[in-house]
C-alpha positions in Angstrom: 43.1 10.5 112.6 39.4 10.7 112.6 37.1 8.9 110.2 34.1 10.9 109.0 31.3 9.3 107.0 29.9 11.5 104.2 27.3 10.1 101.7 28.6 6.7 100.4 32.2 7.5 101.2 34.4 7.5 104.3 36.4 10.7 104.5 39.7 10.3 106.3 40.2 13.6 108.1 43.8 14.2 109.1 44.3 16.4 112.2 47.5 17.1 114.1 46.3 15.9 117.5 44.5 12.7 116.6 45.8 9.5 115.1 45.0 5.9 114.1 45.5 3.2 116.7 49.2 3.4 116.3 49.3 7.1 117.2 46.2 7.8 119.1 47.9 9.4 122.1 50.7 11.3 120.3 50.9 14.9 119.5 52.6 16.0 116.3 54.6 19.0 117.2 57.4 17.2 118.9 60.4 17.9 116.7 63.0 19.9 118.6 64.6 21.7 115.7 65.8 25.2 115.2 63.8 25.9 112.1 60.3 24.6 112.6 57.8 24.2 109.8 55.3 27.0 109.3 53.0 27.1 112.3 49.9 26.3 110.3 51.4 23.1 109.0 53.5 20.6 110.8 53.7 17.1 109.5 50.7 15.0 109.1 49.1 13.9 105.9 47.8 10.5 104.9 47.0 9.1 101.5 45.0 6.1 100.3 46.4 3.5 98.0 44.6 0.4 97.0 42.3 1.0 99.9 45.2 1.0 102.5 46.1 4.1 104.5 49.6 5.5 104.5 50.4 7.6 107.6 53.6 9.7 107.3 54.5 10.4 110.9 56.9 13.3 111.1 57.1 13.1 114.8 58.8 9.7 114.8 60.2 10.1 111.3 58.5 7.0 110.1 55.8 5.8 107.8 53.0 3.5 108.9 50.7 1.5 106.6 47.2 0.4 107.9 44.9 -2.1 106.2 41.9 -0.8 104.3 39.4 -0.1 103.1 37.8 0.3 106.5 39.9 3.0 108.1 41.8 2.5 110.3 42.4 -1.2 109.9 45.2 -3.4 111.3 48.7 -2.1 111.1 50.4 -3.8 108.1 53.9 -2.5 108.9 56.1 0.5 109.2 59.5 1.8 108.3 61.7 4.7 109.4 62.8 7.4 107.0 66.5 8.3 107.4 66.3 11.1 104.8 64.1 13.5 106.6 60.8 14.5 108.2 57.9 12.8 106.4 54.9 15.0 105.5 53.1 13.3 102.6 53.2 9.9 100.8 51.9 8.4 97.6 51.8 4.9 96.1 49.9 2.8 93.7 50.4 -0.2 95.9 51.7 0.5 99.4 52.0 -3.1 100.4 53.8 -4.6 97.4 55.2 -1.6 95.5 57.1 1.6 95.9 56.1 4.4 98.2 57.2 8.0 97.5 57.6 9.9 100.8 57.8 13.6 100.8 60.1 15.1 103.5 59.5 18.7 104.3 63.1 18.9 105.7 66.1 16.7 105.5 67.7 14.8 108.5 69.0 18.1 109.9 66.0 20.3 110.0 68.0 23.4 110.9 70.0 23.3 107.7 69.1 20.6 105.1 66.5 20.7 102.4 63.5 18.5 101.9 63.3 15.6 99.4 61.4 12.5 98.2 62.4 9.2 99.7 61.7 6.1 97.6 60.7 3.2 99.9 58.9 -0.1 100.2 57.1 -1.4 103.2 59.3 -4.5 103.4 62.7 -2.9 102.6 62.4 0.7 103.9 63.9 3.7 102.2 66.7 3.0 99.8 66.8 6.1 97.5 66.6 9.8 98.1 65.6 12.3 95.4 66.7 15.9 95.7 66.8 19.0 93.4 67.9 22.6 93.9 64.3 23.8 93.4 63.2 21.8 96.5 63.7 23.4 100.0 60.5 22.6 101.9 58.7 19.7 100.3 54.9 19.6 101.1 53.3 17.4 98.5 54.3 14.3 96.6 52.6 12.3 93.8 53.4 9.1 92.1 51.8 7.5 89.1 52.8 4.1 87.6 56.4 5.1 87.3 57.1 8.7 87.9 57.3 11.1 90.9 56.5 14.8 91.5 57.4 17.1 94.4 55.5 20.2 95.2 57.8 22.4 97.3 59.0 25.9 98.0 62.5 26.9 97.0 65.1 28.7 99.1 63.5 32.0 98.1 60.0 30.9 99.2 58.6 30.5 95.7 56.5 27.4 94.9 58.1 24.8 92.6 57.1 21.5 91.1 59.8 19.0 90.3 59.4 16.0 88.0 61.4 12.8 88.5 61.1 10.4 85.6 61.0 6.8 86.8 61.3 8.2 90.4 65.0 8.5 90.0 67.8 10.9 89.0 68.2 14.6 89.9 64.8 15.7 88.6 63.6 18.5 86.4 61.9 21.7 87.5 58.5 21.9 85.9 57.8 24.9 83.7 54.4 26.5 83.5 53.7 25.9 87.2 51.7 28.9 88.4 51.0 28.2 92.1 52.1 30.8 94.6 52.5 28.4 97.5 53.3 24.8 98.1 50.6 22.3 98.8 49.2 18.8 98.2 48.9 16.9 94.9 46.5 14.4 93.4 45.7 12.9 90.1 42.1 12.9 88.7 40.7 10.0 86.7 42.1 11.5 83.4 45.6 11.8 84.7 45.4 15.6 85.3 47.5 16.8 88.2 45.4 18.6 90.8 47.4 21.0 92.9 46.7 23.1 96.0 48.3 26.5 96.5 47.9 26.5 100.3 48.1 30.0 101.7 46.4 32.0 98.9 43.6 29.4 98.9 43.7 28.4 95.2 43.5 25.2 93.2 45.2 24.6 89.9 44.7 21.7 87.5 47.5 20.8 85.0 48.3 18.2 82.4 51.8 16.9 81.6 54.3 18.5 84.0 56.9 16.1 82.7 58.4 18.7 82.9 56.3 21.2 81.0 52.9 21.9 82.6 49.8 22.9 80.6 47.1 24.7 82.6 43.8 22.8 82.3 41.9 24.9 84.7 42.2 27.4 87.5 43.0 29.1 89.7 39.8 28.1 91.5 39.2 29.7 94.9 39.0 27.5 98.1 36.7 28.5 100.9 39.8 29.0 103.1 43.4 27.8 103.5 44.2 24.1 103.2 47.5 22.3 102.5 46.1 18.9 101.4 43.1 17.5 99.6 42.1 14.5 97.6 39.5 13.4 95.0 37.0 10.6 95.3 37.2 7.6 92.9 35.0 9.1 90.2 36.8 12.5 90.4 33.5 14.2 91.0 34.2 15.7 94.4 37.3 17.0 96.1 37.8 17.2 99.9 40.3 19.6 101.5 41.3 19.9 105.2 40.5 23.5 106.1 42.8 24.2 109.1 41.7 27.8 109.3 38.1 26.9 110.0 38.7 23.4 111.5 36.6 21.5 109.0 36.4 19.5 105.8 35.4 21.5 102.7 33.8 19.6 99.9 33.9 20.9 96.3 32.3 19.7 93.1 35.2 18.7 90.8 35.6 19.2 87.1 39.0 20.1 85.7 37.5 23.2 84.1 35.3 24.2 87.1 35.8 23.5 90.8 33.0 24.9 93.0 32.4 24.8 96.7 29.5 22.6 97.9 29.5 22.4 101.7 31.6 21.8 104.8 31.4 19.5 107.9 33.5 18.8 110.9 31.8 16.0 112.9 33.7 17.0 116.1 36.8 18.5 114.5 37.7 22.1 115.4 40.4 24.6 114.8 42.5 23.4 117.7 42.7 20.0 116.0 44.4 21.7 113.0 43.0 19.5 110.3 45.4 19.7 107.4 44.1 17.2 104.9 41.5 14.6 104.0 41.1 11.7 101.6 38.3 9.4 100.4 37.9 5.7 100.5 37.5 4.6 97.8 40.0 7.1 96.6 40.9 8.5 93.1 41.7 5.7 90.7 45.1 7.3 90.2 
């Protein structure tokens, strides 16, 4: 994990070969399974919640929470995920509340589908959410009571699945136009910002509970990225551009997302940066 300052924000750049103090010496591609994740994307994405950093570590199949807002702060705790290989996480309060953990695969990566684990820092993972539309789960989002999974199905098509109150069997969202899976975030107005990773597009939706209404997009990204996040004011969006080894910054408006600039501050293609986030983060 590398911390990169940009203007008045700190950008948390997530790369496969670097980590916070807990994981500084580890490499990510250590899962000996028969059906590995796509080579461009392995397992690391971190998300900010109430200033704290959530680090889903697919290599150890655990989730670590670090204190914020100065990243990376002291380790606040961790828990294992018995339901799969963590790739993304979302929470409105990672220390005291629920954490939704996206698992790209299940416990047996050679045969089982991905899911969302519902966990707490103190109690670990106690619930697992699955749906037939979810095979490889890349992105997860949680608002004040509901969960969404951005995944590919068994046929390779992108899907979005809505879980009311983060429970039950979920409902496949309608009106979801993304071609590929990718990360999720909410803007300050509650719109769902979604990345379609491998055709380099961004879509913005409202609703998706389960019917999606397209608010804006598709908007082109500079190059391929799996994850990205908004700043607190929802005026800029940062994506981890693994093809070019850099962070790409966009001006954000739900009706118009435009590329501004890029920076790397020492990152390169061999680091495989897959995502980034701001502190302070989006208010959602």
